[in-house]
C-alpha positions, 0 to 999 in steps of 0.5 A: 421387314419382320422384327424379332418380336413379330411386329413391323421392323425397318422397311426394306426397298423403296416405298410404292404408292397404292392409293392415288390420293398419295398423289395429291401432295402439295398440288405437286403434279398440277403445278408440274404439268402446268409448267411442262405445258407452258402455263404460268402458275398464276394462270393455271386452273384445275378442275376434277373428274370431268365426264368424258364419256356417256353410256350409249343408253343411260346417257350418263357419265361412263368415264371421266378425266381424273384432272384437267389443267387449264388456263383461259386466254381470249375467251378461249380455254387451253387444257390438258388431261392428267390420269393418276395411276397408283399400283394395285396390289394382289392378295388378301384384302385390308380388313385383317390388317385393320382388325390387327391395328385395333388390337395393337397395344405396342408402339410398333404395329404387328406384322402384315397378316397376309402376303401381298405384292404390287400387281404391276400387270393388272395396274399397267396393261389392264387398267391404265393402257385402255384408259390411254387407248380411249382417251388419247385419240380424242384428246389429240384430235382436240389439240390436247395432251393427256398426261399420265402419273405414275411413281417411280417403281411403276415406271421402272416395272414398265421399262423406265425412261426411254433411251433418248426420251423427248421432252418435246410436246410436238413429239408425242400425245402422252406426257409421262410424269414420274414423281418420287417418294423422297425420305424427309425427316422420318417421313416421305414427301412426294417430289418431281422426278423424271418426265418424258413425251411418248406417242400413244403407240410407244406408250402402249407398247410400254405398258404392255411390258410383254412379248409373245413367246415362240410358237414351239415354246407355247406348243410344248406347254400346250401338250404338256397340259392337254387332257381328254375331255 
């Protein structure tokens, strides 16, 4: 909210994570996923950005899994992937904000110089859904799960918790982990929130977050916009 002097005032609404690094706090996601899949904390191992696909021509990594949580047992490795998705924002870039901050001489920063908003559609259907459609089938064949972490505003934007959600790992392919930012002494800390297990198909439907309109409605709009070539 903008204050009377044109500077940044008290926040309105709940915070939204727009940078994936924000999910790194206290290794919360790693320990949480380890607990979900039954790994003891002392046995849990983690690796970052493991190549998952190779370019057909270059044979160089063309896709990676963000994090892998694993444990070793009797010479074998048991592991599950973790994809992290912050929400993109639409609107002008951030250069003007940094320029403004450099000029600030007051205690509180200036109000944002441009209008921006979380772009749930681009972050879900256009970004996260293809990632799951590519990775989940292979991990399913390999006997592993893919977990995906989004914050609560993101999860709410794609429908929120399922009416009768399951936490049985045998009931699906994708482990949805929904951490929350909780106010704590003037700052926000990352905390565990909801989690559930969905099939890839149900996850895809959730991320699509849209339904086709009726044909007559489509054609009414079409007729109104048609012009001669």
